C-alpha positions, 0 to 999 in steps of 0.5 A: 499499499502506498504511503501518502502525503505527510507519511511519505515525508515522515519516512523520508526524513526519519530515515534521514534522522537515523542514518545521519545519526549513524554516519556521524561516526564514520571518520572522526573522533568524539573528544575535545571542545566544540566551537560556537560556529561548529554545526550540530551533530546533524542537520537536515535541510530541504536541498532546494528552496524552489524544488518541492518533493513529491511526497504522495508515495508515487515517486522515490525521495532522495537524501544526500547524507554527508559525513564531514572531515572536521575535527572537534572545534571545526565547522563541519560544513566547511571541511571535506566531505569524507563520507557521501552517500545518497539514500533513496527511499521508496515509501510505497514498498518501505524499501531503501537503496544506499549508494556510497560515493568513493571519497577520492573520486575525480569529478567535475565540481561546478565552477571549480574544475575537476578534482576529488569529490570530497572537495566540494563541501569545503569549496562551497558547503553542502549545497555545492556538494548536492550540486556535484552529486546531481550533475554527476547522477542527474538525480535531483536531491530532495533533502541533504543531511550533514553530520559531524563527529561529536556524540556518536560514542555517547549515543550508542552508549545511551541506547545500550550499544548496537546489535550487528552481525559483523560479516568479517573480523576487522583488525585495524591498528590505525582505527584501534579496531579488533572486532571479531566476526559474528552477531554481537553488541558493539560498544560506542567505541567498537562501533566507531572503530569498525566505522573508521577502519579501512587499512585492513580492508582489501578495497580500502575506502570502497570497503569502509563506505560499504561498512558505513551502509552496514552500520545505518542497516543495523541502526534501523533493524534495532530501532524496528526490533526494539520498538516491536517489542517495547514501543517506550524504547522509541523515547530512549532513541529519541532522547539519545539523539537529542542529548547529542544533537541539535534540530529545529524539528519540534519534539512532537514531530521528531517523535512522529518521524522516528515512529515511522522509521520503524516501518523501513524493512532492513532486510530490503535495503540495498547497500552498494558503493560506486565501483571505480579504479584507483589512479593518479592525478598529477601527484594525487591519488584518486578514484576514476569512476566507471561513467557507464556504470554510474549512469546505469546505476543513476538512471535505474535509481532515479525511476523508483529509488531501487536497483535491478539486480543487474545494476548492483555491483559486487561487494568491495569486500566480496573477498572477505565474504567469501 
């Protein structure tokens, strides 16, 4: 059954809140003071003032999730984007697709030439990164969600940890990660280490980007599971978010948004990373995306927010999954 009107919007923004809550962990630390000018842990905005998203369930909804490279004390909207994901929501089917963009992808940035995609935000803020992704994919974003590094450990702790089926062991000294494979309860420190690890992955940052998607799915699954068993757990999640984030969304609306997030089926989420090859641009290491593959994925995704099996690339962590 299609989700109509405000219901569709609630699903879109609720998923954004939950995914932004997770992706904020991906590349940083949680210690140290924050400046008054730094943005909150996450911020959600409509991508275009002149663009009115279709929210009656008849079209997919697209959210650009951005994880900033800012360290504590730095303004998250003015630094590089180290984690970039398009989340496509199909409200009618309660399905979702997560598409990760390699942070070193060499792409045209409108008005600034061709360089790494993660430089778009440090050059022109989230708005320029939105424009860059839209030009690359041909898909109009409905919303963007910007995350920083603060509070992830605290939020994981306050909800009692994050249950996750870790598909392979992650041992990475640079990320202080020593996580065995299997279903387990991750502490905030463990989840942060899992999100940061890339040196031990065969495909490096490609694999790390896919693991960010795994954390998003794990959070959605846990929220749904806990709410089904005990609806009051929703208050714990909302409280954890409010203690570590700032939002202009009224509390009653936030409650409604969080409630609708429980309708997304985590088992029907497709999690991919755009494939590419590592190369050099002068003396700088970059990722060269396969333009044909990007175009095929983008066209497919634009129609309904879902991907046909033929357009789902192999997992960048396939070697570890076999």
